[in-house]
C-alpha positions, 0 to 999 in steps of 0.5 A: 327620379322622385322628389320628396314633399318635407316638412322643414317645421317637422319636429327636429328632435329627430335630428339629434338622435341619440349617438348609440343608438346612430353608431348601431344603426350605422353599423347594422348599415355597414353590415347590410351592406356587406352582406349585399355585396357578399358575391363580390367578396367571396369572388376577389379571396377566391381570385386572390387566393388562386393567383397566389396558389399559381404564383406558389407553384409556378413562379416561386421556386421551393427551398428545402432544409437539411440540419445537424447538431453538434454539441459545443465543449470548452475544453478539448479533452475530457480531463477536467471536471465539468461543471456549471461554468463549463456549460455557461462558457459553452452557451456563450462560445455558440455565438462566437461559434457561428460567426467562424463557421459562416465566416469565408474559411469554413464556406470557401472551403465547403464550395471548394470541396463540394465545387459548388457553383456558388459564391462565398455571399450566396453560401452565407446567405443558406447557412444558419446556426443557433443554440437549440433550447438554451443548450450547449448544442448548437444547429447548422441548417443550410436552406437550398433548393436541392435537397440532397445538396443541402444535406451535404453542406451541413454534412462537410460544414459539421466535418470542416468547422471542429479543426478551424474553431479549433485553430482560431479559437484555440481552446474549446471543441465542438463535435456532431451529435447527431446525423445530417437531417434532411427535411423532405418537404419544402419550406419555401413556400408555404403554399397552404398558408400562403394561399389562405392569407392571399385569400383574406387580404382580398376579401378585406381589400373589398371590404375596405373599398366598400366601406369607404365607397359608402362612407364617402357618399354624401348624395341624396338619391330617394327617400330613404337618404333623406330620412337617414342623412337629415333626419327629417321626415317625408311627408310624400313622394312626388312621382316620375312623370 
């Protein structure tokens, strides 16, 4: 270990460095620190991405979606004139219809008709009802581990729900305006997205550990540390014997 011989009477003005310069030097020092450990950072990112890829491929069950569009009307026939009030009322009905569609009356009937091996609560979590771009069209989406079964459930809901809605609401109507659309691509997990995020997270975590360790380092190791931490010039070094 080397010992530094310092002149304590050396100009102390160097310890009163301009704050802006000191911050710039600190940032440069952190940049050099991260660059010096670039291999470790890249390795951590690759490892995290690889682990995430393996989890997505072998640990997570893929899920698929199927959907069908239905139009909501405030009347049950075409005898009355369609107005903007009818349109606004139809849009407002969608939230009410969504509650009824996801109720046990409709979903239990779907379970019975398709002989599904699941409970009402499980099917409830698979079904989503929402309006399409603030129109009077509501979209029923089913998310399932089986794409074909998701399509069958969506179609069955569309077949059952018009009669149930008329019976429960006693006003208005709805009917399918599209065929069932089955997405052949899995919606979960989004492997590419998750892998990229995992890689970034791995790199950020390693960078955070390196920076934290550097900031908490308050010991003097060599003459460079003396100049950086104390702002004092080094007049000479005693070499190791």
